[in-house]
PAFI-276345 format. One record per residue (C-alpha): residue in three letters; x, y, z. Coordinates in steps of 0.1 Angstrom, whole numbers, padded with zeros to 4 digits, always signed. Example, Ala and Ser with C-alpha at 12.3 -4.5 7.8 and 13.67 -1.06 7.14 Angstrom:
<sites>
ala+0123-0045+0078ser+0137-0011+0071
</sites>
This chain:
<sites>
met+0000+0000+0000val+0028+0022+0010leu+0046+0013-0023val+0015+0019-0043ala+0009+0052-0027ala+0045+0062-0031gly+0044+0052-0067gly+0013+0071-0074ala+0027+0102-0058ser+0058+0099-0079trp+0038+0095-0111tyr+0017+0126-0102phe+0047+0148-0097leu+0069+0133-0126arg+0042+0132-0153pro+0047+0157-0182lys+0028+0189-0176pro+0012+0209-0205ala+0028+0243-0214pro+0010+0272-0199gln-0011+0291-0224thr+0000+0327-0230pro-0029+0351-0234ser-0030+0367-0269val-0022+0404-0267pro-0029+0425-0298ala+0003+0440-0314val+0008+0475-0306thr+0023+0497-0333ala+0046+0525-0321pro+0032+0559-0330ala+0052+0580-0355pro+0075+0604-0338val+0060+0638-0336gln+0083+0666-0348ala+0084+0695-0325pro+0076+0729-0341ala+0106+0750-0350phe+0106+0777-0324ala+0134+0798-0314pro+0151+0782-0284val+0137+0794-0252pro+0164+0803-0227ala+0164+0782-0196thr+0148+0797-0166thr+0155+0789-0131ala+0127+0769-0115pro+0111+0786-0086ala+0122+0773-0053val+0098+0750-0035thr+0094+0758+0001ala+0080+0736+0028pro+0044+0740+0038gly+0041+0768+0062ala+0075+0782+0056pro+0077+0819+0045ala+0082+0824+0007ala+0117+0832-0004pro+0121+0867-0017arg+0122+0871-0055pro+0155+0877-0070arg+0161+0914-0080thr+0162+0920-0117ala+0179+0949-0134arg+0154+0976-0143val+0153+0983-0181glu+0147+1020-0187lys+0125+1027-0217pro+0142+1049-0243ala+0130+1085-0244pro+0110+1094-0275ala+0131+1111-0302ala+0126+1149-0302ala+0108+1163-0333pro+0132+1180-0357val+0132+1217-0352pro+0127+1236-0385pro+0154+1261-0394ala+0145+1296-0384val+0130+1316-0414asn+0149+1348-0423pro+0122+1374-0429gln+0144+1393-0453gln+0152+1363-0474ala+0115+1353-0475gln+0106+1388-0487ile+0133+1387-0514ala+0121+1353-0526ser+0085+1365-0528leu+0095+1396-0548glu+0116+1375-0572asn+0087+1352-0578arg+0065+1382-0586ala+0091+1395-0609arg+0093+1362-0628glu+0055+1360-0631ala+0052+1396-0644tyr+0080+1389-0669ala+0061+1358-0681arg+0030+1379-0687gly+0050+1405-0707asn+0045+1431-0680tyr+0081+1443-0682ala+0075+1480-0673glu+0037+1483-0671pro+0019+1486-0648ala+0045+1507-0631asp+0038+1494-0596ala+0034+1457-0605ser+0059+1451-0633ala+0090+1430-0635ile+0112+1461-0633ala+0094+1474-0602tyr+0097+1440-0583ala+0134+1436-0593lys+0141+1471-0581gln+0125+1463-0547val+0148+1432-0545leu+0179+1453-0551glu+0167+1480-0526ile+0167+1452-0499ser+0198+1435-0511pro+0219+1456-0536asn+0243+1427-0543asp+0216+1401-0551asp+0229+1387-0584tyr+0196+1371-0594gly+0178+1404-0587lys+0202+1421-0610lys+0195+1396-0638leu+0158+1400-0634leu+0161+1437-0637glu+0183+1436-0669asp+0159+1410-0685ala+0129+1432-0677val+0147+1463-0692his+0155+1443-0724gly+0118+1433-0726gly+0106+1468-0722thr+0131+1481-0748tyr+0119+1454-0772gln+0083+1466-0767val+0092+1502-0775gln+0112+1492-0806gln+0083+1471-0818ala+0059+1500-0813ile+0082+1523-0833ala+0085+1497-0861thr+0047+1496-0864lys+0045+1534-0861asp+0025+1531-0829phe+0043+1561-0814ala+0017+1566-0786thr+0025+1532-0772ala+0062+1537-0776arg+0061+1570-0757arg+0039+1555-0730ile+0062+1525-0723ser+0094+1545-0725gly+0079+1571-0702val+0071+1545-0675met+0106+1530-0679gly+0121+1565-0675gln+0101+1570-0642leu+0113+1536-0629leu+0149+1540-0640pro+0156+1577-0642gly+0194+1573-0642arg+0198+1549-0671ser+0211+1563-0703asp+0198+1534-0724val+0163+1541-0712ala+0167+1578-0718gly+0179+1570-0753leu+0145+1554-0761lys+0129+1588-0762glu+0154+1600-0787asp+0147+1570-0809ile+0110+1578-0808val+0115+1615-0817ser+0137+1606-0846ala+0112+1580-0859glu+0084+1605-0856arg+0103+1631-0875ala+0112+1606-0902glu+0075+1596-0905ala+0063+1632-0907ala+0089+1640-0934ala+0078+1610-0954his+0042+1623-0955arg+0050+1660-0958pro+0042+1673-0992pro+0072+1686-1011pro+0078+1723-1007val+0063+1745-1034val+0089+1764-1053pro+0078+1799-1058leu+0075+1810-1095ala+0088+1845-1084ser+0099+1859-1051phe+0112+1893-1039arg+0121+1910-1007val+0100+1942-1005tyr+0087+1969-0982his+0050+1972-0978met+0043+2010-0974his+0017+2019-0948thr+0013+2054-0962glu+0022+2071-0995lys+0055+2082-0980ser+0083+2060-0991pro+0108+2042-0969ala+0135+2064-0982asp+0116+2094-0969lys+0112+2076-0935gly+0077+2066-0942pro+0062+2037-0920tyr+0064+2002-0935cys+0068+1965-0928ser+0093+1944-0946gly+0090+1908-0958thr+0089+1885-0988leu+0064+1887-1017ser+0060+1855-1038val+0038+1838-1063leu+0030+1803-1050gly+0004+1780-1065gln-0017+1807-1082his-0015+1829-1051leu+0004+1861-1044lys+0016+1860-1008phe+0033+1885-0986val+0049+1874-0954ala+0060+1902-0931glu+0090+1899-0908ser+0093+1933-0891ala+0077+1967-0890thr+0088+2003-0882asp+0055+2012-0866gly+0046+1979-0849gln+0020+1970-0876val+0028+1938-0894his+0007+1931-0925asn+0004+1898-0942phe-0018+1891-0972asp-0026+1862-0995leu-0043+1871-1028ala-0056+1847-1054cys-0041+1855-1087ser-0076+1854-1102asp-0086+1883-1079ile-0057+1905-1089arg-0065+1931-1115glu-0031+1947-1119ile+0005+1944-1108lys+0023+1975-1122lys+0051+2000-1115asn+0040+2033-1099ser+0043+2065-1118arg+0041+2087-1087val+0043+2069-1053ala+0080+2059-1045ala+0086+2059-1082arg+0123+2067-1078gln+0127+2037-1055gly+0111+2013-1080gly+0077+2014-1062phe+0049+1993-1077his+0013+1984-1067val-0009+1953-1066arg-0045+1962-1071thr-0077+1941-1066ala-0113+1950-1068asn-0113+1962-1031thr-0077+1970-1022asn-0045+1985-1034tyr-0010+1977-1020asn+0020+1999-1026leu+0054+1982-1024val+0090+1990-1028pro+0117+1965-1036val+0145+1962-1011asp+0169+1958-1041pro+0163+1989-1062ser+0179+1973-1092ser+0153+1945-1094ser+0121+1948-1113pro+0094+1928-1093ala+0063+1940-1110pro+0066+1924-1145ala+0080+1892-1130leu+0052+1888-1105ala+0026+1897-1131thr+0040+1870-1154ala+0042+1844-1127cys+0006+1851-1115ser-0008+1848-1150lys+0004+1812-1154
</sites>
């Protein structure tokens, strides 16, 4: 019995045992590595100190105070020179007047006037000098153009204003002389040619029947036949009475030598229906009467 029991026990413990079953576990796939976003590296900071419960908190470390930069000061504009500003304004006005052709007129708002004001403030201003000379040339051109077109009134007006603005300039004064010369030439061109007398004598016009040789009163002058007229132009008189006459040859009835009045001095008379003029030649050797009568009959 004991052997049987011992044998049974030996078989129980020595029999082959089945392998233990391993529970099936599903396969786990490792997740794909996650790439951290590309940030700039963060500087490491010191972790705050951990204090025991109930212990007073440690004081925070003192950090350096960063001062904020002061705002930049606004730029200060340069100080404006009142004189320079006035000069610039006047020069602008001078340029504008020049562009409009207002070289000398109007006198108080012309390129010459504004340029003069610039030089009164700053006599050595080169640009002001140039503006003045350009304006003078412009005004001179206007005067010359007016002369060329025979618009003498405009030429005199512009040159007169220039003379008032620039009284000391010889070139401006010369414009008036140019105008006078041009006016004279124009007048001469339109003046009729002088009439040449057909006969002309120096004579005394007797105021009484007493001859000049006998100290009778008279006026002296020139007696001529001009364009079918017999004209006497007196120049002086012994008694203050100067007589001039102009007779149409058609109204003259007779030009003849006297037989009695101042006959010895070559006296003659001119007779019309209403008047009679007694005359004596200044040159006794001349014979005015027949020559005048012939000329007046043509």
